[in-house]
N, C-alpha and C positions, 0 to 999 in steps of 0.2 A: 190680263187679270186672272184668268184661269190658272196661269202658271203661278201666280202669287198665291192663290188658294192652295195649290198643290204644295208649294213650299211651306205654307203655314200648316197644312195637314201633316207634312213630314216632320216639321218641328214638334207639333203637338203629339204626333205618334212617338217620336223619340222621347219626348218629355213623359208621355204616358208610360212608355216602357221603363223609363228610369224610375218613375213613381211605383210602377208595378213591382220592380225588383226591390225597391226600398220597402214596400209593403210586405213582400215575401220575407225579407230579412227581419223586419219587425215582428212578423208572425212567428218566425222561428225563435226569436229572442223571447217572445211571450210564452211560447210552449216550453222553452228551457226553464224560464222562471217559474212557470206553473209546476213543472216537475220538481224543481228545487223546493218550492213551497210545500208540495205534497210530501216530499221526503222529510222536510223539517217538521211537518205535522206528525208524521209517523214517529220521528225521534222524540218529539214532545210527549206523545202518548206513552212511549216506552219509559221515559223519565218519570212521568206521572205514576205509572204502574210501579216502577221501581221505588219511588218515594213512598207510595202506599205500603208496599211490602216491607220496606225498611222501618216505617212508622209502627207497623204491627209487630215487627220483630223487636223493636226498641221497647214497646209496651210489654211484651212478653219478658224481656230481660229485666225491665224495671220490676215487674211482679215477682220474678224469681229472686232478684236481689232483696226485695222487701221481705219475702218469705225467709230467705237465708238469714237476713239481719234479725228477724224476730226469733228464729231458732237459736242463733248465737247469743242473743240477749237472754233467752230462757236458760241456755247452758251456763252463761256467766252468772246469772242470778242463782242458779242451783249451786254453782261452785262457791259463790260468795256466802250464801246462806249456810252452806255446809262447812265452811272454814271455821276452825276453832280460834276464837279470839283470845289471845294471850295478853296479859297485862304487860306493860313495859318493864324491862328488867331494872332492878335496883342496882346501885353501885356495888353493894356487897355481893350480889349474885354474879355480876360481871367480874369482880375481883376474884371470887372463888373459882370461876370457870377458867380464868386466864392462868397460864403457867408463868409465874414470875420468879426471878432468882431469889427474892426475899422468902418466898414460900419454901423453896427447897432448903434454904439454910435454916429456916425455922423448924422444918420437919426434922432435919438432921440433928439439930441441937436438942430438941425435945423428943427423944426416942421413945419415951414412955407414953406419949399421947397417941391415941388411936386416930385412924383416918377420919372417923366421924367427928371427933373434936376439932380436927384440923379444918374440916369443912365449915365448922361454925365460927371459926376465928374471924374477926373483923380487922380490916386494914384501913389505914387512913393515909391518904396521900396529900402532901402539902406542896403547893406551888411556891417555890422560892425564887422564881426567875426575876421577880421585881425587888427582891431584898438585896440591899447593899452587901458586899462581900464581908465587911467588918461586922455587920449585924447578924451574920449567919453563925449558928452555934454549932 
């Protein structure tokens, strides 16, 4: 019977040693995981700090852009208010300012007229694109 007790004690001892090794392995795994968690917390803190800094920088940039936009709007208003408003050109003004072949022949035919009277001449242009060929005169 004593021999049987020794055998059981040996088995329990071997089992205990196995459990002890398993426990050591699990403790090592737990320490490794705790280190990983610690490193991740540190990284999270860095990211939070970076996000805060970027948010502040973004707000600064928004303020600068707002200030610049206001300045550009003021400049644009100054330009627009200072611009001379000219009435739209009349057909006669456009015709006088353009150099057309009719004008040069008119000027050469009437050599007695001055440049001033030529500038006051009126021209009339008629669109004959829709008139039949037989009706054109």
